C-alpha atoms as one frame of an Amber mdcrd trajectory, in Angstrom:
protein
   8.810  32.757  -5.540   8.379  31.103  -8.667  11.444  30.993 -10.906  10.241
  31.664 -14.452  13.079  32.623 -17.294  10.234  34.650 -18.911  10.077  37.175
 -16.160  13.498  38.617 -15.831  12.255  41.828 -13.690  11.124  39.213 -10.683
  14.485  37.271 -11.294  16.441  40.586 -10.475  14.264  41.541  -7.625  14.529
  38.138  -5.901  18.484  38.027  -6.374  18.469  41.924  -5.153  16.513  40.872
  -1.674  18.821  37.840  -1.188  21.808  40.387  -1.490  22.964  39.088  -5.001
  22.287  42.117  -7.085  23.222  45.661  -6.395  20.883  48.862  -6.910  22.755
  49.542 -10.550  22.852  46.190 -11.689  20.479  44.605 -14.156  19.735  41.355
 -15.304  21.108  41.141 -19.051  19.836  37.501 -19.937  18.197  34.442 -18.492
  18.636  30.882 -20.029  18.965  27.177 -19.564  22.485  26.189 -19.139  21.481
  22.494 -20.490  18.577  19.880 -20.411  17.877  19.046 -16.472  15.551  16.440
 -15.352  14.619  16.932 -11.775  14.805  20.644 -11.334  14.029  24.098 -12.907
  17.745  25.665 -13.168  18.710  28.802 -14.875  21.877  31.083 -15.984  21.134
  34.337 -14.898  23.645  37.112 -16.417  23.644  40.535 -14.924  25.635  43.740
 -15.503  25.903  47.230 -14.744  23.785  49.750 -16.007  24.885  51.574 -18.905
  28.114  49.788 -18.601  29.597  46.665 -20.291  31.911  46.276 -17.177  31.202
  43.972 -14.083  28.999  41.570 -15.590  28.517  38.264 -13.676  26.360  34.903
 -13.905  24.778  32.974 -11.547  22.782  29.671 -11.590  19.918  29.841 -10.031
  18.125  26.516  -9.464  14.790  25.635  -8.031  13.113  22.280  -6.909   9.486
  21.956  -7.441   6.960  19.133  -6.021   7.252  17.160  -9.461  10.081  16.094
 -11.543  10.418  19.229 -13.882  11.043  16.958 -17.137   8.077  14.774 -16.141
   5.549  17.162 -14.503   3.165  14.347 -13.757   5.650  12.107 -11.332   5.685
  13.824  -7.853   9.029  14.576  -6.011   9.618  16.033  -2.751   9.656  19.911
  -3.537  12.770  20.557  -0.578  15.350  18.406  -2.787  17.198  21.645  -3.390
  17.649  22.152   0.436  19.202  18.898   0.794  21.428  19.805  -1.992  22.630
  22.778  -0.258  23.435  20.916   2.534  25.588  18.629   0.523  27.802  21.124
  -0.939  28.034  23.070   2.546  29.216  19.973   4.004  31.224  18.838   1.177
  33.109  22.335   0.720  35.104  21.781   3.729  37.185  19.117   1.784  39.450
  21.287  -0.639  39.690  18.309  -3.300  35.670  18.166  -3.323  35.386  22.074
  -3.329  37.634  22.172  -6.232  35.431  19.602  -8.060  31.912  20.859  -7.754
  30.211  24.437  -7.938  30.522  26.469  -5.134  27.153  27.313  -3.458  26.404
  31.032  -2.863  22.901  30.660  -1.379  20.679  28.594  -0.145  16.830  29.771
   0.501  14.991  26.666   2.038  11.510  28.420   2.150  11.376  28.751  -1.896
  13.893  25.502  -2.250  16.147  27.391  -4.349  19.909  27.218  -4.853  22.126
  30.190  -5.941  25.634  28.745  -7.405  28.882  29.224  -9.434  28.256  29.312
 -12.919  30.835  26.912 -14.171  30.490  28.249 -17.607  29.922  26.583 -20.747
  30.034  22.971 -19.962  28.497  19.829 -21.351  27.571  16.744 -19.408  28.815
  13.001 -19.861  25.455  11.840 -21.922  27.288  11.283 -24.725  29.413   8.260
 -23.478  26.130   6.222 -24.452  26.942   6.940 -27.916  28.982   4.478 -29.934
  32.896   4.932 -29.888  32.776   7.709 -26.845  35.033   7.150 -24.248  36.171
   8.580 -20.728  39.855   9.744 -20.916  42.370   8.616 -18.395  42.495  12.140
 -16.796  38.539  12.120 -16.593  38.449   8.547 -15.002  40.943   9.564 -12.816
  39.104  12.266 -11.765  35.890  10.494 -11.248  37.153   7.981  -9.066  39.215
  10.392  -6.836  35.711  12.670  -5.986  34.226   9.156  -4.958  36.869   7.851
  -3.036  37.305  11.401  -1.169  33.885  11.495  -0.198  33.730   7.851   0.902
  36.731   8.260   3.144  36.266  11.670   4.120  32.545  11.442   5.919  32.612
   7.784   7.083  30.667   7.432  10.418  28.852   4.607  12.256  25.644   6.662
  12.672  24.242   8.079   9.634  23.840  11.908  10.180  20.285  12.562  10.394
  20.419  15.814   8.258  21.211  13.547   5.595  18.484  11.177   5.988  16.747
  12.766   2.892  13.839   9.653   3.015  11.543  11.268   0.485  13.863  11.139
  -2.032  15.297   7.766  -1.287  11.829   6.510  -1.095  11.407   7.746  -4.922
  14.595   6.362  -6.041  13.735   3.326  -4.140  10.642   2.594  -6.155  12.311
   3.169  -9.570  15.602   1.403  -8.884  14.112  -1.682  -6.647  10.502  -1.842
  -7.486   8.821  -0.349 -10.576  11.175  -2.093 -13.305  10.288  -5.602 -11.871
   6.766  -5.688 -11.786   5.751  -7.577 -14.688   2.385  -5.604 -15.341   3.466
  -1.694 -14.298   2.011  -0.037 -17.754   5.157   0.708 -19.210   5.535  -0.909
 -22.851   9.248  -1.560 -23.565   8.780  -2.406 -26.770   7.864   1.852 -27.231
  11.762   2.175 -26.586  12.873  -0.789 -28.550  10.715  -3.695 -30.197  11.385
  -6.751 -28.540  12.601  -5.360 -25.293   9.164  -6.152 -23.141   9.748  -9.574
 -24.204  13.092  -9.650 -23.289  12.606  -8.232 -19.838   9.739 -10.611 -18.678
  12.279 -13.275 -17.670  13.892 -10.712 -14.980  10.288  -9.217 -14.114   8.965
 -12.988 -13.540  12.109 -14.365 -11.724  11.078 -14.566  -8.179  14.576 -15.557
  -6.767  16.011 -12.478  -8.786  13.162 -10.295  -7.439  13.452 -11.318  -3.523
  17.705 -10.596  -3.991  16.707  -7.132  -5.429  13.885  -6.458  -2.661  16.706
  -7.357  -0.097  19.396  -5.249  -1.769  16.389  -2.466  -1.660  16.431  -2.664
   2.241  20.131  -1.874   2.145  19.648   1.415  -0.100  17.050   2.506   2.455
  18.883   1.993   6.019  16.670  -0.825   7.092  19.342  -3.372   6.636  23.017
  -3.076   7.265  25.860  -4.268   4.871  29.447  -3.367   3.947  31.263  -0.465
   5.468  30.226   2.200   7.950  27.599   4.582   6.253  29.227   7.552   4.314
  28.058  10.598   2.468  27.109   9.354  -0.838  26.523  11.320  -3.860  23.392
   9.472  -4.443  23.265   9.614  -8.352  26.816   9.305  -9.555  26.311   8.865
 -13.076  27.256  10.439 -16.418  24.115  12.904 -15.853  26.121  14.436 -13.088
  29.291  14.288 -14.308  30.237  18.085 -16.315  32.775  18.482 -18.812  34.157
  22.357 -17.975  36.970  24.197 -19.264  39.116  23.581 -15.692  38.059  19.781
 -15.916  35.637  17.520 -14.676  32.702  18.652 -12.168  30.405  17.026 -10.261
  26.814  18.308  -9.991  23.220  17.532  -8.492  23.714  15.634  -5.603  19.943
  16.101  -4.503  19.960  12.149  -4.093  22.400  12.209  -1.416  22.135  10.613
   1.896  24.175   8.658   4.247  24.941   5.054   3.260  26.678   2.331   1.517
  29.830   3.682  -0.492  29.111   0.305  -2.432  26.070   1.880  -3.656  27.582
   5.097  -5.647  30.814   3.059  -6.829  28.258   0.513  -8.231  25.853   3.170
 -10.257  29.241   4.491 -11.743  30.355   0.874 -13.169  27.034   0.203 -13.929
  27.287   3.199 -16.321  30.688   2.453 -17.546  29.039  -1.118 -18.401  26.183
   0.464 -19.992  28.113   3.151 -21.861  30.212   0.193 -23.104  33.452   1.535
 -21.893  36.495  -0.286 -22.334  37.000  -3.259 -19.901  40.480  -1.714 -19.301
  38.421   1.540 -17.726  36.185  -0.676 -15.842  39.133  -2.229 -14.480  41.125
   0.881 -13.652  37.921   1.909 -11.426  38.067  -1.694  -9.509  41.816  -1.208
  -9.206  42.312   2.378  -8.449  39.421   3.211  -6.067  40.369   3.578  -2.295
  38.100   1.276  -0.422  36.928   2.224   2.817  37.533  -0.325   5.600  35.026
  -3.054   5.383  33.749  -2.327   1.922  31.856  -5.180   0.627  32.725  -6.407
  -2.912  29.546  -8.457  -3.252  27.450  -5.991  -2.366  29.404  -3.655  -4.912
  28.301  -6.231  -7.871  24.645  -6.371  -6.395  24.056  -2.777  -6.682  26.068
  -2.990 -10.233  23.816  -5.350 -11.788  20.464  -3.980 -10.338  21.614  -0.535
 -11.652  22.069  -1.894 -15.277  18.726  -3.670 -14.655  16.624  -0.749 -14.104
  18.026   1.431 -16.770  17.600  -1.094 -19.550  14.115  -2.296 -18.468  12.914
   0.769 -15.921  11.271   4.240 -16.621  14.502   6.113 -16.565  15.930   4.965
 -19.818  19.015   6.358 -21.318  19.746   7.635 -24.625  21.644   4.673 -26.041
  21.645   2.681 -29.245  22.355  -0.668 -28.364  21.126  -3.459 -30.388  18.607
  -5.733 -28.660  21.022  -8.727 -28.401  23.454  -6.183 -26.740  20.789  -5.037
 -24.028  19.995  -8.847 -23.741  23.568  -9.853 -22.950  23.856  -6.974 -20.489
  20.611  -8.032 -18.909  22.312 -11.525 -17.940  25.373 -10.086 -17.061  23.321
  -7.759 -14.657  21.366 -10.636 -13.065  24.364 -12.573 -12.935  25.739 -10.147
 -10.468  22.782 -10.619  -8.215  22.665 -14.390  -7.858
């Protein structure tokens, strides 16, 4: 089964075979619910034949052996299965269940998920635009989700079902290695004139790069620091947060794994810095987040720093409108966090 928005009958047949569409139900429309990066995602609306009653909608999502937005970049095809396992496990906790879409079906053979449609929603990517800030309620919801996840699923020995090694290897390359290669073939001046030159001191700083490499071994689970491993979302940034009519929801946990809670929180903080959120909001996270026992503040700062660096000088660019001067100040701040 290869999902294709141009083949609604094929989608109807697939959903019928999986038991999600009955005999007198048809596919009314198929559309993309938003701009995704990793996967092929569709909103499928159905209705009863000769009736306007009984309409329903699902999110149907398939992972393929490449990044959907960048088909030349290979990616583990089974990542949807890992995502489905995450939803199944976290749905056991009411606070997490309520803050994410409900999983209806997981098809490991075709790497397809069928999930609750959260309705018209938007992610938080507009935070990177000038003057857009999180509300207090939104920030509280994001903190609560992270701390609940990190405190509910701690265990000294990581669950092998969530090793997610292939996705971690992919992410490791783009967080801890590729951005710091002096000649990686990615001309940062195509993003912003002068950025390539601004990045070179960090690409050529061997002490900094050694610290980043050591941090990468913690991410991969080859060395241990901080609190006992816990289930992590793995990509806890504005693209994985949704504004819905019912409040904040968290999606896209395909990078999930058992690891240090400091990683998820560090990524969150990095994006608050990158989106120029008020210092008071950043301080609220640092003050209100309920840390697991053994939480390492130095490790938190290091993960925050490397995420800022890689988002500014790596391939995974953000829709920012920051001046070169502000980016240079962020680069310096981030490097200081790793010192």
